[in-house]
N, C-alpha and C positions, 0 to 999 in steps of 0.2 A: 402433604408435608406435615412435619411435626408442628404442634402448637408452639407459639413463640415463647422463648425463655428470656427474650430481651426485655429489659425494663423499658417499656414503651415511654415512660416519662422522660427518658434520656433523649428521646426524639420528639414526641408530640408536645411535651410541655416546655421544650427548649425555646428560649426567646427567639424572636425573628432576627435579632441582631447576631446571635450565635449561629443560626442557620445561614444567614447571609454572608457571614464572615468567610465562608469557604468559597464564595464566588470570586472569580477573577476581578470583578468590580462589584463590591458590596452595595453600592448605591443604586444598582439596577434593581427594578422591581421584579419580583417573581411573576411569571405568566400564570394567571389563574387556571385552575383545572376546569375543563369543560368536556362535553361529549365529542368534540371534534378538533381539539387542539392537543398536539402531541408535543411533549417536552423532553428533550434528550440532553443528557449531561456529558461533557467531554473534559479531559485533562490535557493541557499542552498548548493551549492557544497563547497568542502574544499580540503585541501591538503591531507587528508587521504582517499579521494575517491578511490575506488577500483572496477574494473570490474571483480567481481567474482560472479558467479550465485548463490552461496551458502552463500554469506555474505551480499550483497545488501547495499552498503554504498554510499549515495549521490544520489540526484534526477536524474541528468544527467547520472551518472553511472548506475543506475537502468534502465533508459530508453535504454541505450546502451546494457545492459544485455538482455532486452526483444527483442532486435532486432538481437543480435548476436547468442543467444542460442534458443533452442526449448525445450519444455517440452513433457512429455509422453502424458498427457492430459491437458486440460485447460478449466476453466469456461470462456466463451467468453464474449464479450461486452454486449450480450443479456442475460447473466446469464444462458446460456445452456452449459452443458458439451459436449466437442468435443474432438475427438482423434486428436493429433498432430503427434507425432512420433510413436504412437501405432497403429497397424493394427487391433488388437483384444485383448480383455481382458476377460478372463473367470475365473470361480471358481468352486470348488467342492460344494457339498450340505451343508457342515458344515461352509463354508466361511472362513476356516483357510488355504486354499491352493488356490493360484491364479497363473495363467499363463499370461504373458505379451508377445505378439508376436509383434515385432517391424516391421516397414515398411522396405522393401528392397530397395536398390539403393539410400540410403541417405549417403551423404558424408560430413565429417568434413572439416573445412577450411584448415586443414593441408594435406588433400588428403586421409585420412584414411576413410574406410567405416564403418558406424555405425553398431554395432553388440551387441549381448547380454552381452558380457563382459564389454562393456562401461556403460551399465545401472547398472550392479552389482557394478562396480568400483565407479560410481557416487554416489549411495546410501550409500555405505560404507564410502565414503568421507564425506558425510553429517553426518553420524552417528559416526564418529570417536570420541571417548570420550575425546581425548586429544585436539581436536579442532573442536568441534561440529558446524555444519552449522546452518544457520538461521532456517531450517526446521527439525532440530533433534527431537524436541518435537512432531512435526506433524507425523513423521515416527517411533515413539517409539514402535509401534506394530510390526515392522519388525525385525526379527532376522538376523543380518548381516552375520552370518555363515550358514544360512539356505536358501541362494539364490543359485539356480542351473541353469547352462546353459544346456538347453535341446537340443538346436541346435544353429546355428550361430545367429539366430534372436529371440530366445525364452528364457525367463527366468521364472523359476518356484520359487514361494515364499511360504515357509512354515512359517506361521505367529506364533507369540507367543500366540495370541488369535485370535478368529474369528473377522473378520472386514468386515462389510457390505458395506461401502462406499469406498472400496479400489480404485476403478477406479477414483474417484474424488480426493482422498487424495494423491495418488501416483504421481500426476502431477502438482497440483496447490498449491496455498499458497506461501510458502517460497522456493519451488523447482523450480527455474527459469532456469534450463537448464541441459542437459546432456553433460557431458564432455568425451573426449576420455580416454580410459584406460591408466594409467600412468601420467595423467595430474598433474602438480605440481604448477600450478598458473602461474603468469607472463602474457605473451601474451594470451589473451582469445581465445579459440578454440572451436567454436560451429558448428551448422549445419544450422543456420539461413540464412535469405535472405542477410544479410550484414556481413562483417568481419571488424575487426579493421584495420584502416590505421594509425592513430596516436592518442596519448593520453597524455594530459597535466593535471594531477589531479587537480580538482577544477576549471579548466579553460575551456578546450576545448577537445572534442572528435570528431574525424572524422572517419566515417564508409564508406566503399565502397562496391559496389554490388558484391556479390559472384557468380562467373560465373557458378559454378557447383551446385547451389541450386536445390534441388530436386523438388520444386514446380514451380509455374508460375514465370516467370522472373519479377523482380521488375521494375516498370517504372522509378524509380530514379537510378542514378548512384552513388550519394553520399548523405550522411546525415551528417550535422555538428550540434553538440550539444554544445551550448555555455552557460557558467555560468555568471550570473549577480549579482551584489552586493545587488540589491533591485528590487522590482516590478516596480517602477517608471521608472527606467532606462530600464528595459526589455520592457515595454509598449512603451516608447519613440522609442526604436529600431524597434519594430514591425510597429508602425505607420510610421515611416521614411523609412521603407523598408530595414532595415538592417538584419532583420530576418523574417521568413515566418510564424512561429507558436510560440505561447506562451501558454503553458498548465496551467490550474488551475490559472486563473488570479483572482485578488481580485474583488468582486462585486462592490466595491467602484469606480472602474475604468470603469464600463460598460457604464457610461454616456460619458465619454471621447471617448471610443472606438465607441460608436454609432454615433459619429459625424465625424468619419474617413470614408470616402466613399469607401475606398479600403479594409476595414477590416470587416470580418464577425465573428460571435460567435456561438458556439454550447453549449447549456446548457444540462447537464445530471442530472437526478434525481438518486441519488446513495445510496448505503449502506455503503459508506465511513464513517469511524468514527475516531475521534481524542479524545480519552478519557482522562480526568484528572484522574490520577491513585493514589489511596490512598493505602499506604502499610498496609496490614492487620496483619502484624506480628510484628509491632513495633510502638512506638509512639502513639499519640492520636487516630489514625485510627484503632488501634488494637481492640478498643472498637466498636462493631457493632453499638451501639447507635449514635456514632459520625459520622460514615459513613451514616447512615440513615438520620441524621440531615443535613448533607451536601447536600444530594440529595433533601430533602424536602424544603430546603430554596431557591431552584433555581426556578425562574419564567421563565419557558422554552419558552413561547411565547415571552417574552421580549428579551431573548437571540436570538431567531430567527429573530425578527425585528430589533434589534439594532446592533447585531454583523454581521448578514448575510443579512441584509436589506430585509428579507423575503425569500431569496433564500436558503431555507432549509426545511427539514420535521421534525417536532417534534418527539422525541422518549423518551424512559424512561430507559435509561442506559442498554439496551439489543441490541446486534448486529444482523446482518444478516436478514434484513427486507424482503428480496426477497426469503428467504428460505421458503418452504411450511409449515414448522413446527413453524414459527415465531409466538409467542403468543401475539396477539394484545390486548388481554384482560388485560394485565398487565399495568395499567396506574397509574402514580404517580402524585398526585395533589400537586400544590404549597401550602405548609402549614408551613409558618414561625413560627407560634405559637407552633406547635408540634415540629418543629426543635429545637426551644428554650428550650422546656420542656425536650427534650432528652438530650441536652447538659448539662442542669442543673442536671439531673439524673446521667450523666456520670462525673460530676465534671469539665466540661469544658465550663462553661458559658462564660468565657473570652478567648476562644480558639484563638490562634494565630499560623499560619503556613505559611511557605514559599512555593510558587509554582514555580517550574522551568518550563520554557517554551521557546522553540526555534520556532518561528513562520514560519515554513516552508510552511504551507498552510494558505490561507486566512481565516480570522475569528477566528483563534486560539487565538491569543492575545486579540482580541476584546471580544471573549466569556469570556475569563478569567477576563477581566476588568469589564464586566457587572456582572458576578457572584460575584466578589469581592465587588462591590457596594451593591448587594443584601445581602451578608453576613454581611456587615457592619451594616445593619439595625437591626440585632438581636445581635449585639455585637461580631461578629466573625471578625477577621482581617486576610485577605489573603494578604501576601506580595509577589507581582509578581517579580520574577527575570527573566528578558529577557536575553536569551542567543543568540549567533550567530546561524544562521540556520545550520552551519556546525557542531554544537555540538549535533545535534538531537540524534545521536547514541552513545554518549559518556557514560562512566561508571558512571559519576556523575548523568546524567539524568536517567539511568537505575536503579540506586540504591537509589535515593532520596525518602524521605518519601511521598512527594506530587509532582508529576511529570506529564508528558503527554505521549501519545502514538500516533502512526501513523499506521493505518490499512485500507486496502481496504475492500470492501464489498463482502465477499465470503460466501460460505455455512456454516451453523451453526457448524458443527462438525470440519470442517477445521479451522474455526475461533477460536473455543475453544482450538484446539490443538496448535494453534500458539500464542494466546493471554493470556488467564487466565485459561486454563485447567491445569490438574495435571502434565502434562509432558512438558509444554511449556518452551522454553528457553528465552521467552520474557515476562514473567509474572511479570511486574513491580509492580503489586498490591500484589503479593505473595499470592493471594487468593487460599485457599486449604482447603476443608472440606472433611471429610470422606464420607459423604452422596453424595456430588457432584461427588467425584471420583468413588464411586460405580455405580452411574447412568451413568457416562461417559463410564465406561468400559462395562456396560451392553448395552448401546446404540450402541457401536462400533460393537458388535457381533450380533445385532438384524437384521435379514433379512427381517422381515415384516415391510413394511413402516409405517403403521398406529401405530403399537406398538413402533416403533423407534421414531415417532413423539411425542407420549405420554411421552416417556422417556426424549426427548428434552425439552418438556414443563415443566416437573418436574425440570430439571436442570435450566431452565430459571427462575423458581419461586425461586430457591435458590439464583441465581445471583441477582434477583430483591430485595430480602430481605436482603442478606448478602454481596453481591459482593463489590469489591473495585473500580469499575469503575463509574465515573460520566460523562455522556455525554448527553446533552439535545436535540441535533439535529443530523440528517444526512444531511451534507451540499450538496447542488447542486455543481457540478463542471462546471466551464465555461472555455472552450477552445477557444482562439482567434487566428484567422489566416487570412492571406491575401486571398482575394477572388480567387486568381489564384490556390490556394491549392484545389484540388478535392479529394473526397473520405472520408471525415471526417464523422464519425457516432457517435451516443451517446454510452456511456459506463456506464452500471449500477454498475460496481465494484468501480468506482471512480478513477481508475488508470489514465484515460485520453486517448488521442488519441493513445498513445503507445500500449494500450491493444489490439487495433484493428490492430496493426502492421503498423509501419510507411512505410514499404516497399510497402504497398498497395495503399499509396497515390500517387498522380501525381500532376504535375504543368502544368497549361494551358499556 
């Protein structure tokens, strides 16, 4: 890299008060630099953050969950399915009965040995109708009363319907960890490389290495997750050596980072998407012509260049680009004239809508602003209401007529089950058509990969024509880190360094 042109005194001679002012809670002490303590900075935490593997509230809390807990299976950073806690997963010919055999010798942080009852308890906890977990829609095909313990480490599932991609769906998406039987919340208890040492919601999380972890010993002894009020404060802290890693940094700060001789960056081309979600069951977006118009008025290349400085891949409102069934033939051209005609037909020529957005990830607010300018050219007014990042999962955001979403890039059926499928608990668009639901149910039980891919493409065609999501790009993610951090790898899902497990990183 080039030698630094930054006035180092701006960072190194700044008073500790100035540096600490960027923290979500300035009174918290910085974790000291050491050879085995990794310090990671985040933006977007709040007082409601919770380290619950089935709730996922707050960026730093989610990162802690990924480190404290383990899943049955997982789509890795390379987008390939891998067993984590599962030793073997098998099915009958009809695909309506599956057996999961868990690995032996795995210990929870409270000393309990992982067993079949823990898996059963975890899934029933997620599927509890009184308090459904983040992945309840994803697991809607499971009958909570039809899970049987065959032996200490094997569970048999008799499903409501045949399910072909059971091994993928049972572990990934919103299922971020197996908990011990009887777990009631509070102190998180997982089987991961690290366990919780301390937690100040929205401020700081400290994790310590778990001595009895079943896998390879982590090189790090501690991980400290710190929340910042904004990206600039976080990047200041990285360049000045107060933290070691900053995930998903704004591309507008790449030039600054490039001038810092001790900082490296890792860019990942991802399937991450942040949709602008139009409610299909109420208001102006109930009319499919209005939804179509909103998508047609967008100049996607302009969004890519202006909001993301070119660090994104153009897409056409369909997710899961790395899934083999992704339909690349569905391309939406920029057509403001047609958009204007559709709005006129729908009686919405002077459409005015409010868009709620909490810019947790870079480019979200900028993309909204670019699209608002494009809409203005055909008489549509988009009033952007910027919220604090901590409001990202609030009920106001989840229920607004025009809002936003935050999703990783996973396989197609998993994403449909989480985001806008018929059983999703996070379907902010309320998209739901009988034809789509029929195809969704058929695809779940189709064992032939080619036939299943054809069903997926039919589903994508419906989403393309009628869906409630508007997202013009898949953003690249940029993780920035001190050069002494070793082991950073790209991540296609867009989750960031944590997807590859912080515990595998080391400090030189």
